[in-house]
N, C-alpha and C positions, 0 to 999 in steps of 0.2 A: 464486408460482402453481403449484400439480398441472399436469402436462399437459392433465388433460380440462377443467380449467378455462380455457385456456388456447385448446383446441379448439372445445369443446363448451357452457362456459357452465356445469357443473355442479359442486355441491359435496357432498360425503359427507365423513363421518368418515375417508377414506382421504384424502382431500388437506390433511386436516387432521393426520394422520401423514406426508404427504410435507415439508410447511412445518416440522414440527417437526426432523423428518430435515436439513433443510437448516438448518435453524437449531443442530442438533449440530452439523454439518460444520462450522460458522463458531466454534461455542464453541472446538471439539479444534484446530482449524489455524489460526484467525485470519481466515482467509479465508472468503467466500462462496463456495457451491458453481462458482455460474456468472457470467461480469461484461461488460460490456458495455449499450450501449443498450437501448431495449424490444421491437427485433427481432431483437438477437443471444440476448437472453436469451428471447424466444418460441423461438426456434429450439432453443437448447438444452437446455432443458425438453421443449420439445416429441423432439425426437430425438439432444439430447448423448450422450456417454457418462456413465455417472453417475461423479463425480471421487472414485473409492474412494482413488486414491491419495495424498489431501489428510489421509487420516489413517491414524492406528497401523495396524499388518497386522492384531492381535484385532479390532478395531471396524469390518472393512471387509464383512464380513458385513452385520451391522445398517443401516448407511447405504445399502449395494446393495438390503439389501430394502423397507429405511421410502423411498426413490427412486426403486422401479419403475415404468416409466414405465405398465405396467399395474393399472389400482388395484384389481383382482381380485390382484394378488400380495402388495399391503402388506399390515401387518398390518391388522386391518378396522376398527379404532378405537384410543383412547389407551392403555386397559387394556393391548390386546395388546403394543403395541409399547413401554409400562414393563417387562412383564411381562421381555420379547426384550431389553433394553436391562441389565435388573437380572440378567438368564441369564448375559450376554454380560461381564459388569462381574464379576463374580462368576469364573467362568471365567477372565480374562486375567487381571485384579488381587487376587484372592483374595477370600476371604469379606468383609472387614472392608473391601473399597475406600470405602465410603462414609464411614464414621469416620474413614479415610486421609484423605480428604478433604476432611471440615471440621475437620482438625488442620490440615489446609496453609493453608487459610480465614482460620482464627483465628490460624497463626503471621505470614501475610501481615498483616492486621489489624495485629498488634504490630509489626511493621517497619516496616510505614508510620508508622503513630503517631510512630515513631522518630524521623522525621524532621524532626518540629516544633521539639524542642527540642535540634535538631543542635549547633548553638552551645553552647548550655550544656553538653551533652557533653563536651565539647573545657576547659571550664575545672577546676584544679584541687579539688576538694572536692566536686564538683557532681552527683556520683552518685547522690545521694538525691534532689535536688530534680526532676534528672534520669527520675528516673525514677517519679517521683509524676507527671509530666508527662506522661511517655509510657504512662504504665497510664493516667490520665486521657482522653488522646487517644484511646487506643483503644480504651477502652469506649464512648465514643461515635461512633468512626468502624465499629465492630463491630457496633453496635445490640446492644440488650437482653441476652440472659442470653450469647452467647456472643460479645460485643464486651465485656460489662464484666468475663467473667473472663480476657479476653483482657488485661486494661488492669491488672488484679490480677496476671497474670504478670509482666509486665514490670515492675509497681512491684518485686513483691516481689525478682525478681531484679538489680535492680539497686540495692536498700539493701541486698543482701547484697553488694555490690562488684563483681555481673559485669557492670559495665558496658565494654568494651574500653577500652582507652588510646592505642590505631594511627589512624589516621584510615579508613585500612581497613576497622576491624570497627566500628562503636556502639556495635550491643550484642548480647547472648549472653545469650536469655530461657531462664529454668530453666523449675523447675517451677510449677504454676497449679492451681484446681482444674476439675472437669469434663472440661466439652468441649476445653479449654485446656492439656490432657494433651499437645498436638498441641505445644503451643509448646516442650517437651521438647528442647535441641538444635538450635535453630532459630535459624538467625544471617543478622540481615539486613546487608549489605554494601552499599554506598554510594558510587557512583562515576559519571561522566559525568552525572551529572543523573538518575541512575536507581537504584530499588534492587532489589536483586535479592535470594532470598529460597530458601535451602535448606534441607532434612533433612539433619541428617548425624545420626540413630540408623543404626543400625547392624541392628535386627532387620524391618525392613518388608522384604515378600518381593519378589522383582521381578513385573516391573516397578518401580522405586523413583521416586518424583517426582524431577526434576529441578531442577536451577537454573533458574529464572525470572525476567526482566529486565521490569516494568513498560515499555510499546510508547510512541516517542513522539507526540508528541498533534498530532494531526492539525490542517493548519489548514482552515479555512471561513472561506472569499470570497464576496464578490459578487462578481456576471458584467454584465457590461453590454455594452447590445447594439450591436450595430454596424451601420453603413447601408449597404444591402447595395444593387445596380441589376442587374436584366436585361440578356439580349441588345440592348437596344435604349434602353439609359439608362434603365428605368421602373424605379420604386423598389419593392424586394419587402420585404413583411411579417418581420419579425425571426422565426428560428423560436422554434419554442414552447420551453421550459426550466425548468427550474427557477433561481429568483433566486439562490439562493448554493450552493456545491457546497464537496464535503471536498476536498482534494487529499490528492495520497498524499504519507505519510510522508515521503518522499525529497526532497521539494520545501518550500524555503525559502523563501517568497515574501514578498519584500525590500517595504520600504513602501513605496517609489517603485513599486511594481510592480501590474497588478490585471489581473483574468481577463476577457477578451472573449470574446462569442456572434457567431460568421459563419457561414453557410453548412452548420449544424450543426457547424462546429468549435469548441473553446474553444480560444482562445491565450493567452498569458501576454505583456504586454506595457507599454509604460512610464504610470505613470500621469497621467490628465489628457491624455492625446493622443486626435486624431483614429484611430478607426477606420473604415475603407471597404473594403467589399466587393465582389465583382463574377461573374456568374456567365453564361459564354458559352455558345453551344451546346455545347462538347465540352470547356470548360474555364473557370477559374475560380481565384479567389485575394480573399486579404486582408491589407489592409497595416496596420497600427498605429504610428504615430508620423509622423515626418517623415526626410527623407533629411542634414538639419542638426543636429538634435537624440538623434536614434536611430529605428531601427525594427524591426521585429518584420514578418517575411513568411512568406504560407504558403498555395502553389500547389500547384495540383493539374491533371490533363486525362484527359479519358477519351477521347484519340483514340490510338487503338492506335500506329500513326506516332512520335509522340511520345514513348510509355511507353516503347516499344522505344529507341529514342533515350538517355533518359532512365536507362534501365537500364544503357547501356551508358555511359553515363555515369560512374554511379555506383560500378556494381558490374560492371565487367567482365568478374571472375573467376567471376562469378554461372551458375549453367546455365543460364539464364533469358538471358543475355549470350553464350553462348556456341549458344543456339538461332537468337541473334536473328542471329547471325556466319553460321549455317551460311542465312539466308534467304536476306539481303542483302548478305553477303559484307565488311560495312563495320560495326563497335562497336569501338568508340575511346575512351579519355577521354583529355582536354586537361586533366585537375584536376594542378596541382602538388603537393597538398597533401592526404591522403588517411589517412584511420583506420578500419579498423572497433574498431567497438563491440561487444565479446561478449555474445550474448543470451541464449544457456545452450537455445536451442530451434530444431530444425531445422528450414530450412525459416522461417527469421526473418533478413535481415541488416539492418544498421546503421552506418553510417560517420560521419565527419563531416569536414567540409574549411575550410577556412579563405578558399580562393577562389569569391567571390561571383558572377563569371560576366558577368561586366560592368556588376552592380547600381552606380549611384551612389554612390560612397565619398567624401560629403562630411563625416560626423562628425568633425572637430579632433582631429589626431591629440593626446595616446594614445587611440589607442580599442581595441575588441576588436571581433571578424568575426568569424562561425561559423556551417554550416549541418551538419545534420541530416537525414539521407534514412534510409528504410527500405525495406524490397523484402519484403511475404509473400506467403504463399501465393498468393496473389489473382493478384499483379505491378504491380500499381501501385505508383507510388511520388510521392509528394503532402511534398516538403522545408518546411523552415521555416529560416529565415535570419535570423541577427541580428547586427543594428551598432549600436555604443552608446561612448559616450568612457567610458574604465577605471572611472571612477570607479561605472557605471552599470550595471558587470561582471554583477553577483549579477540581474539583470533577462534579459540573455542565457542566464546559466546555466540560469535556470529554465524559461525559455522553451523550449528545446533539452531538458532534461530532461522536461516534460511533453510535447513533442511524441513522446517514446519510450516514458516508460510508457503512453501512448495506445496506442501502437504494439502495444505488446505485453498489451493487455488480451483476456482472454482463454486467454490463451497460460497452460499450467500452468509456470509456475519459483520457486522461493524469493526468500523478503526479501532472500536474501544477496545475490544474482543483480544484485537491482535496486538494491540500494545499491550494488555495485560498478560498477554499469554508470554512475548518478549520479553518481558520484564520478570515472571516467573522462570526461565532459561537462564538468565543473569544471574538471579542469586541460588539459584542450584550450581552452576557453573564456579557461582564465587565458593560456595560452599563445599565444594569438591575437593577441597586444596586437601594437601596431604604430605 
């Protein structure tokens, strides 16, 4: 929603332009302009900077204009917005930008169709049958004119003996009628469960289309509410929230794990386990599972003194710890194991430890035990710990990774950095075996 919809609850064509620009940013970058809960989204849309860094340089003026906080500074309607988009596209990508886009989409449809007869393409003498199957599948997938033409292009190419014979390149598609001239010089490269489509022609003006890979499908998981009590032991109604959530692609949710909700926090823990939360005057926490079969715990505090001691314990070299040291003269850590997790974001720190600070370690060996803590600009530390049998180590990996990714919400960081951190956490959990 545009800023004026959040603050004044008014709707004009300029609001639609704002929304369209937000969708445009997601289409180009693969991520929404802003993230977080409803309160964080409201703040971002009202006062946050326009996320121009998410899109290529030539598109940034368009995004700045379309997402201007003041509706008077935006294009005043869809027609004006489209005019500006087309002008920007012509200047940045050439007069034929739209035709090139259609060619790339048609080629992508052909490449995806090639996945269906993949096994047949590896068999001797199967080129003709594979080509026909690829053509038919592409025709269905691409839809009507462009799709049928793309399918014909794939079929003609394969029957001409142009199906590659290696396991890396499954098809190389030649000419076809109409819009599927874009299939010329397009290769479908299959590996690691994804298909990459790349233009091989050399006559496209810069900037040329680059290789793309289909993203890993995100997991949609049910959310189970936890039992939560207040300072006096009275039951507290579970917080409102969606019954299902889409997990980040960095998380592989094991079959023996569930997403739980308590205290406005989402946790991953063992399936079928008890989940109990508590909220005190200035602290609280949530536990999923039990000390014998495995447990995931999240704790938080609002006490300035306790926050300071936790900062010293987990992040003794941070600027916040240095200030604590100057104030109190005492800021030490007793952790015997400690690893920093790179965040790629200034002011955001993350670390891992296998020290469980006196928590019960009743899970029979062999087991894994790990904890993650994060420190943001606001200075709070809310660690998540997990202990589980080695056979359920994937639950701990998912739980700690989810905490990390939630701590990174709203931070401008690339997917590659998030993937690297997820691998780091997985390695640490595995190495915590005892």
